[in-house]
C-alpha positions as a Markdown table, in Angstrom:
| # | Residue | x | y | z |
|---|---|---|---|---|
| 1 | Met | 0.0 | 0.0 | 0.0 |
| 2 | Gln | 1.3 | 3.4 | -0.9 |
| 3 | Pro | 1.8 | 6.0 | 1.8 |
| 4 | Pro | -0.5 | 9.1 | 1.5 |
| 5 | Thr | 1.0 | 11.8 | -0.8 |
| 6 | Arg | -1.4 | 14.6 | 0.1 |
| 7 | Ala | -2.1 | 16.3 | 3.4 |
| 8 | Trp | -4.8 | 18.7 | 4.5 |
| 9 | Leu | -3.7 | 22.3 | 4.7 |
| 10 | Tyr | -5.3 | 24.5 | 7.3 |
| 11 | Asn | -5.4 | 28.2 | 7.6 |
| 12 | Val | -3.5 | 29.2 | 10.8 |
| 13 | Asp | -5.4 | 32.4 | 11.2 |
| 14 | Leu | -8.7 | 30.5 | 11.6 |
| 15 | Ala | -7.3 | 28.1 | 14.2 |
| 16 | Arg | -8.6 | 28.3 | 17.8 |
| 17 | Pro | -6.2 | 28.7 | 20.7 |
| 18 | Lys | -5.3 | 25.6 | 22.8 |
| 19 | Arg | -7.5 | 25.3 | 25.8 |
| 20 | Thr | -5.8 | 25.9 | 29.1 |
| 21 | Pro | -6.2 | 22.8 | 31.4 |
| 22 | Ala | -7.8 | 23.2 | 34.8 |
| 23 | Leu | -5.8 | 23.0 | 38.0 |
| 24 | Ala | -7.3 | 19.6 | 38.8 |
| 25 | Gln | -6.3 | 18.3 | 35.4 |
| 26 | Glu | -2.7 | 19.5 | 35.9 |
| 27 | Trp | -2.6 | 17.8 | 39.3 |
| 28 | Ala | -3.8 | 14.6 | 37.8 |
| 29 | Leu | -1.2 | 14.7 | 35.0 |
| 30 | Asp | 1.6 | 15.5 | 37.5 |
| 31 | Arg | 0.6 | 12.5 | 39.7 |
| 32 | Ala | 0.5 | 10.2 | 36.7 |
| 33 | Met | 4.0 | 11.4 | 35.6 |
| 34 | Ala | 5.3 | 11.0 | 39.1 |
| 35 | Ala | 4.0 | 7.4 | 39.2 |
| 36 | Arg | 5.8 | 6.7 | 35.9 |
| 37 | Ser | 9.1 | 8.3 | 36.9 |
| 38 | Thr | 9.4 | 7.3 | 40.6 |
| 39 | Cys | 11.2 | 4.0 | 41.5 |
| 40 | Pro | 9.1 | 2.0 | 44.0 |
| 41 | Glu | 12.3 | 0.6 | 45.6 |
| 42 | Cys | 14.6 | 3.6 | 46.2 |
| 43 | Arg | 11.8 | 6.3 | 45.9 |
| 44 | Arg | 13.9 | 8.5 | 43.6 |
| 45 | Arg | 11.9 | 10.6 | 41.1 |
| 46 | Tyr | 13.8 | 10.6 | 37.8 |
| 47 | Phe | 13.5 | 13.1 | 34.9 |
| 48 | Phe | 12.4 | 10.3 | 32.6 |
| 49 | Cys | 9.9 | 7.5 | 32.6 |
| 50 | Leu | 11.2 | 4.2 | 34.1 |
| 51 | Pro | 10.8 | 0.7 | 32.7 |
| 52 | Leu | 8.3 | -0.3 | 35.4 |
| 53 | Arg | 6.4 | -2.8 | 33.3 |
| 54 | Thr | 9.4 | -4.8 | 32.4 |
| 55 | Gln | 11.9 | -4.3 | 35.2 |
| 56 | Gly | 9.7 | -3.0 | 38.0 |
| 57 | Arg | 12.3 | -0.6 | 39.2 |
| 58 | Cys | 15.0 | 1.8 | 38.0 |
| 59 | Asp | 18.2 | 0.7 | 36.3 |
| 60 | Pro | 20.5 | 1.5 | 39.3 |
| 61 | Cys | 18.4 | -0.6 | 41.6 |
| 62 | Asp | 18.2 | -3.4 | 39.1 |
| 63 | Lys | 21.9 | -3.5 | 38.2 |
| 64 | Gly | 23.2 | -2.3 | 41.6 |
| 65 | Tyr | 25.0 | 0.9 | 40.9 |
| 66 | Glu | 24.7 | 4.5 | 42.2 |
| 67 | Pro | 22.8 | 6.8 | 39.8 |
| 68 | Ser | 24.2 | 10.0 | 38.5 |
| 69 | Pro | 22.8 | 13.0 | 40.5 |
| 70 | Asp | 21.7 | 14.8 | 37.3 |
| 71 | Thr | 19.3 | 12.1 | 36.4 |
| 72 | Tyr | 16.9 | 12.4 | 39.3 |
| 73 | Val | 15.3 | 15.0 | 41.5 |
| 74 | Ala | 17.6 | 15.3 | 44.5 |
| 75 | Ser | 15.4 | 16.5 | 47.4 |
| 76 | Thr | 15.4 | 15.8 | 51.1 |
| 77 | Ala | 12.1 | 17.6 | 51.4 |
| 78 | Pro | 8.7 | 15.9 | 50.8 |
| 79 | Ala | 7.8 | 15.7 | 47.1 |
| 80 | Ile | 6.3 | 18.8 | 45.8 |
| 81 | His | 4.3 | 19.1 | 42.6 |
| 82 | Arg | 5.6 | 21.2 | 39.8 |
| 83 | Leu | 2.6 | 22.4 | 37.9 |
| 84 | Ala | 2.8 | 24.0 | 34.5 |
| 85 | Ala | 0.4 | 26.8 | 35.3 |
């Protein structure tokens, strides 16, 4: 099957602005991303999503090495939510 060779062109002037999410939606998205990027074993929150379905924990916990400090949120305080708005 041939890939499509045409695309729809839209007038940018007629486009509607993106809707701003509500605060509750941002809280829900932040909690979801925190669940995907926090290791259940060492409780570190990384700046990227972890392979929790396959490994169940972060690579340093799985392979037994100390992670680089620039890969996770280094905080001694309780986790705070960083909302976009």
